Structures are given as structure tokens and as C-alpha cells.
N, C-alpha and C positions, 0 to 999 in steps of 0.2 A: 422722648429719648429712650425711655425704658422699653417702649414697644419696638423701636428700631434695634435696640440691643438684643432683645429676645429673638426677633426675626433673624438678626445676624448670627446669633448663636445656633439657632435651628439650622440655618443654611450651612454653617461650618460643619456641624455634626452630620448633616445629610451628605455633604460632599465627602466628608471623611469616610462615611459608611459606604458610599458608592465606590470610592477609591479602593477601599479594602475588598469589596466584592469583586472588582475588576482585576486587581493585581495580586490577590491572595494566592499562595502556592497551592499546588494540587494537594487535596486532603490526604491522598495516599500516593506515595512516591513509587513509581515503577522501578523494580530492581531486577538485575540479571538472574536468570533461573539457576545458575550454578551447574556447569557442565563438566563432563569428563572430556578433556581435549585430546583428540586423536593426534598421534604422531603422523604427519603427512608423509613421512618416509616409510611407513608401514601400511602399504595398501597397493591397489592396482586400479587401472581405469577400464571402464566398460563403455560400449557405445550407448548413446542416449537416443532411444527410438521414439517414434510418435506415441504419445501416451493415450490411454483410453479416456482419461479425464485429467483436468488440470484445475487446481484450486489455489487461491491466494489467501494469505492471512494479513490483516491490516493492524496497524498500531501495535507493533510487536517490539519496537525499540524505544527506549526512554526518550531519546532525542527527538524522534519523529512525533511522539505523543506530545511533547512540550510545544512543538511548532504547529500542531494541527488540532489538538483536542483541548476543550475547556475543562474537562474532568476525566478522571481515571478511576475505575473500580476494579480491583484485583479479583473480585468475586464474580465479575460478569464476563461472559465469553467475549473475546475480541471479534471484530468484523471478519466474517468468512464469506467468500464469494467464489463462484465458479467462473473460470475463464474459457471462452469458446476456443476450440482448437484451430479455428481459422486464423488465430493470431500467431500461431507457431511459425517461426522463421529462424534462420541461423546467421552466424557471423558473416559480414560482408554484404548483407542485404540492404536494399534500398527500401525504406519504409515511407509510405505515402501519408501525407497529412489528410485526414478525412475532410471532405468538402462540407459546407454548411448544409447542403441537401442531405448528405449521408448522416450527419449528426442529427438533423431534425427527424428524418425517417426512423432512425434507431430509437429516438426518444418517443416517437409516436407508437412504436411497436410495444414498448414496455408500458406505456400509459396512453391509450387511445384518446385523442383530442389534444394532447400536449403539443403535437406538431403544429396545429393551427395557431396556438398561442405563440409559439416560437417564430412561425412564419410572419406573424403580424408584428411582433416586437423585436425579433432578432433575425431578420432574413439573411444576414451575412454572418451568422453565428460562427465564432472561432472555437477551435478545439481546446485552446489552452493546453497545449501538448506538453506533457511532463515525462520525466525520466525517473526510474527507481532502480538502483542496483540492489539485487537480492541474491542471497544464497538459496538455491532450491534443493530439494531432495526427491529422489525417485524410489518407490517401493520395488525391491528386488524379489519380493515374494508376496503372495496373498496374505492378508492380515485379518485374523478373526477379531472383531471389535472387543469381544469379551476379554481378550488377552491384554488389552491396553490398560486394564485396571491392575495388572500384576506388576508390582514394583521392580521385579527382576527381568521383566520382558524387554528384550532388545531387538526390535525389528531390523532386518537386513536392509540397509539404505545405501544409496549412492548420492553423492553431493556434487553440485555444479553451480555455475554462475548464470545469472539471468538478468534481463532488463524488463521490468514490469511497466511498460509504457501506458500512459493514461491520457484520455481526453477529459480534463478536469471539468469542462463546462457541463458534460453529461452527468458527472458525479455530483455537482452542485445541485442539479435538478432533483436529486434524491433527498435533499434536506427536508426534514419533518415528515417524510413519507414512511409508512409502516414497513415497506420493503426497501428501505434506504440502501442496503448493501447490494441489492440486485442492480441498482444504478451504478454502483462501483464496479461490479462485474462487467456490466455493459460498457462502461467507459474504458475498460481494459481489454476489450474483445474485438476491436476492429482488426482488419487484416494486417499482419505484420507486427502486432502489438505485443508479441511474446517472443522476443529473440532469446534463444537459449544456446548453451554450449553443445558441441557435438558429442561430448563424452562426460561421464560422471566418475568421480573418485570414490572408491569403495575401500573402507578400512579392512585390514586383515582380520580383525575380530570385532564384532558388534558389541557395544556396551550400552547399558541403560543411560540415557541422558548424554550419550556421546555425540559430539559434532567436531568437525575441523574448526578450531578457533583461529580463523583466518581474517586478515584485514581485507575488506572489500571496498571498492571505490568506483565512482562514476566520474567520467571526464568528458566535458563538453567543449569541443574545439580547443583542446589542450588545457582547459581550466578545470582543476579538480573541484567538483561540486559536493561530493559525498566521500567520506572516509571513516570507517568504523570497523571494529572487530566484531565478528559474529558472536563472540563470547558475551556481548552485551544484549543479546536477545533475552526477552523476559519469559518466553515459553519454550519448552522442549519439543522436539519432533513428535514424541508420543502424545503430549498434550495437544499439539496441533491436529493430529489424527483424531483425537477424541472430539475436538471442536467440529471437525468436518463431519464425523459420523453423527454427531448430535444435530447438525444443521441440515445435512443431506443423507438421512438414513437409508434412502433408496439406492444410493450409489455404493457399490461394493468397494472395499479397500483392497483392490486387486493389483497384482504385479504390473508395473509400468506406470501407475498413477503418479503424477508429480505434484509437488506442493512448493509454491514460492513463499518463503518464510517471512516476508516483510522487509521494509527498507528503513535505514537509519535516517537521521536528520539531513537536511541540505537540499530537499527537493524544491522545485520552483514554486509550488503551491504552498507557501508558508504564510500563515496568518497569526499574528500575536494572540496569545491566549486572552488578553484583556479585550481585544477587538471581537473575538468570537463571543465572549460573554456579553459584551455590550450589544451586539447584534441580536443575541438571543433575548436580552432584557427588553430591547425595543420591539421585539416581535417581528423583525424584518422577514419578509417572505423569501422563499427560495429564488423568486424572479428578481427581487431587489438585490439579493446577494450576488446573483449571476451578473446583473448589470454593473454592480460595483466592481466586480473582478474584471469584467471585460473592458471597462473604462479606466482601469487603474494601470499600474506599471506591469507590462507583460514581457519585459525584456529578458527575464530569466527563463521563460518558457522556450520550448524548442521551435525553431523556424527552418524554413527551406534552406538546404545546403549545410546545415549543422551536421557535425559528426559526433557521435556519442560512443564512448568506449566504457564498458563495465568489465571489471576484472577482480580476481581474488586469488591469493596465494594458494596454489594447488587446485584451484577450481576452474581455471581457464580464463579466457578473455573473449568477449563478444563485441564486435564493432558494427555500427550501422550508420547509414547516411539518410538524412531526412530529405524527401523529394516532394515536388508539388503533387 
């Protein structure tokens, strides 16, 4: 009896420790950066031309961090990735779902040999097509990276709305890889995957840490999936430019460069933090994670004939339709 009592006590303690590990809150809570909110009535619009480069910032809203990340470190640079310009499109576009062959070939380009594994295990690979409403900004002048360290520096920026579409199946394949965020960039760089507005809003006077504090939202077939104020971003535009310069020092911060600043919570690819921690604890491979996602509930991902609208006060509206 004593032995059984000891075993029971150990089991209870072990389960309690496991539950704490899985369900504990983030050790550091992400907090909004603290912005100077522009008056949207004090500014003008400029055409948004084809950029020389396009970058994305990941995990920049607290809500999105809670639904996709098991941990958060305010001292660590967030995910930064480059988006291929073939993804650029405008409102009213038909965006095609990548075929399994296109997805597999893209994966093989970033990691030779990966295509053979996918053809054997997932010959009908699904894109797990996702939406992300984002505020973007465009550089209206060349920026010397050294000036980003000056607290009073306020680069001239224009702000616009964008949809950062993603093939999540490709992103999952980057799990545990040293170049994980290169897979993120690839997952967001298929043709038509960067629908952006035709124009950008420019404040009458640039301010350090200044942004339009606008509510942005994504709507799929009339259903509001995301809605958040840009004031809840946890990084400023200047910080984002610093992150890009640190990750891609060979790319000049030149006029016309655009940055998609990240998305709030509500995307289709939502995994509870406890489940992320459990999969990491069990050491599940990226292929196991991919299989689990492909065989799970995919109803919230985008499908053929879906219409997606992203919009934001003063930032415009971009609508697309998903086609085969």
C-alpha cells in the first residue's frame, strides 16, 4: 500500500509539473511599442509603385504571438523574411492556389532532396492557404542605416493595407531548420501572394514612432476573421528597419522599399500554445507536424471561390478571389 501511495504521489506531481509546463503563461508578455498616432485627416495619398524589395516582419502583435508561439523574448529579433516580387498584385485580382507540384518544387529549391520526400509521403500536398491582414509602409526616401540609431530620426514613410498570403505547408517544413524563416518567405512568395493597395497615405509631418493608429481587419466570405488596431504593434517602423538591415545588410534601405509589419490574431493557422509545447517536448519532426496539420480541421484555410477583403481606416481596401 505504501508503495502504491508513493507511486501515486509521484504520478500526481509529474502530471502537475507537465500541466504547468504546457499551460504556463509566456515568461515575458509582449506589449505595444507606444506610438505617436497620426491624424488621418492631416496627410495625402501617393501612388504605390512596384518596390525594389519587399520584406515581412513576423510575430509583431501580441495576439498573433499567443496563437502561434510557445515562447517570446523581447530581446530577440523577430522573424524577418524577404518576399519575392512575383507575389505583387492589386485589388480585384484572382489568386491561384499553388498546385501540389508547385509546392513540392519550391520546397526542393530551398532544400534539395526535400521534394523527393514530399512526393513519396505527400504527393497531393495541400497549400494550407492562409490570409493575413497587415499594415505596410513604403520608404519615400533612401535611409542611411546609421540614422536609425538616432532617437529623433523620423523617416518619411507612406502607409497602406496589404494581405500577406501564405502557403502554411511550406512554412511548416522550416520547423527546426537553421534557416527557418527562409521557408516563411518562400511560403509567402508564390504568384499573387502579396495583394497590396494602389496608394499609400503619407502624414503631413513625419514623427519618430509615428504610425496611423487604424483598425485593420480581414473578411473571408463576409465573415470577419481578424480585427485589431495597429497601435497594438510591439515594434516601431524604425525598429523594423533595423531588423531588416541586421538580417539583410546587403540590401540598401532605398526609396520604394516596402515592409509588411505583421498580422494580428485570427489567422487560420492557429495552434494552442500548450500543443506547440507538447509537440516540442515529444520531439515531433517537421514531417509529423505537417501530417498532423494536413489531416486535421482545415476548414478555416482558404479554398477555391473564397473572397478575401482586407481593409483599414485611411489605408484602403484590397479584395481578391481564390481560384483553382
